[in-house]
C-alpha positions, 0 to 999 in steps of 0.5 A: 644788511639794510632792509629791502625797500617795499617797491612794487614797480621800477621804471627806467629811463632809456637813453643814458640808462638802458641804452648807450646813447653816444654809441647808438648815435655813432653806429647810426652815423656809421651806417649812414656813411656806409650807404651815403658815402661809401668811398670815404677813407677810414681816417676821414670816416673816423674824423667825421664820426668824432666831429658828429659826436662832439657837436651832437649834445650841444646841438640837441640841447639848443635845438630842443630849447628852440622847439626845432624839429628832430629833422632840423636838428639832425640836418643842422649837425650834419651840415656843421660837420660837413663844413669843417676843414677836411670834411668840407668836400663831403655832401650829405644833404637831406639825410634826416629821414634815413638817419631816423630809420637807421636809428630806430634799429640800433640798440647798443645797451649799457653794460648789464642792462638786459641781465638787470631787467631779467633779475628785477622782473622776478620781483617787480613790475617794470616800466619805461618812462622816456623822453623821445619819439615813439617811432624810434623808442619803441622799435629800439626796445624791440631791437634790443629784445627788451620790450617784453620785460615791461608792463608799460612803455611811456614815451613823451612823443605819444602822451604829450608830457616830457620829463621833468613834468611830473604828469608823465610819471603819473601816467606811468604809475596809472598804467601799472596802478601803483602808488608813487610811494612804492615805485622807483625811477632809475635815470641818468639826468639830474634835471629831467629824471631826478627832478621829475621823479621826486616831484611826482613822489617816486624814489629815485636812483641815479645811474652814473657809470663815471661815479658820483663825484661832485654830485649832491643828491637828496637824502634817500636817493640811490646812486649806482655806477653799474646797473647790476649793482641795482639788481644786487641791491633790490633783487 
């Protein structure tokens, strides 16, 4: 059996790591449709949800790269979905504010997330370092019943730095008064999570439910395909 690393703190990403982001988006859109277009037939509603899921990742990537606001991005996704054949009779304008209000209360977790935090909290100090908006990320943690597991919650929208900027990791470390050499960061993104954590001097664990095929990781970097696997290794 390999020797357990002498970590003092473990930090987690939120979306794609603790939360199933696609499922959270889907539940938010489902709730918004039930309020704004309650007469939609189930097949049309399903078509709408699938179209939104297909468009969302690309629209978010391009929107953030162009410094668009979150309202502009969401409105743009809804407009694009409503322009598709079969959905072009649906009118959903000015829904961004309501979308974010609903999103703040949606908490679909990755399998084993709560149980993993409960096990790790017996041995380590826990924190969150997340890109996102404070008025949604903090309420979602609370809605999921996870807030009390963390000694610090760092959200890019509050501190002004976003992953992979190593300063957001340094801020989280300072909040817990721990050195990067005794801290681990767990995330799902190679470009934001892995790059930022390693630049800040933390060890890194990649969470990849679909496996690590085709992923080249630096020596010493962990990979888990299920969150309880991490708890089993470290708890």
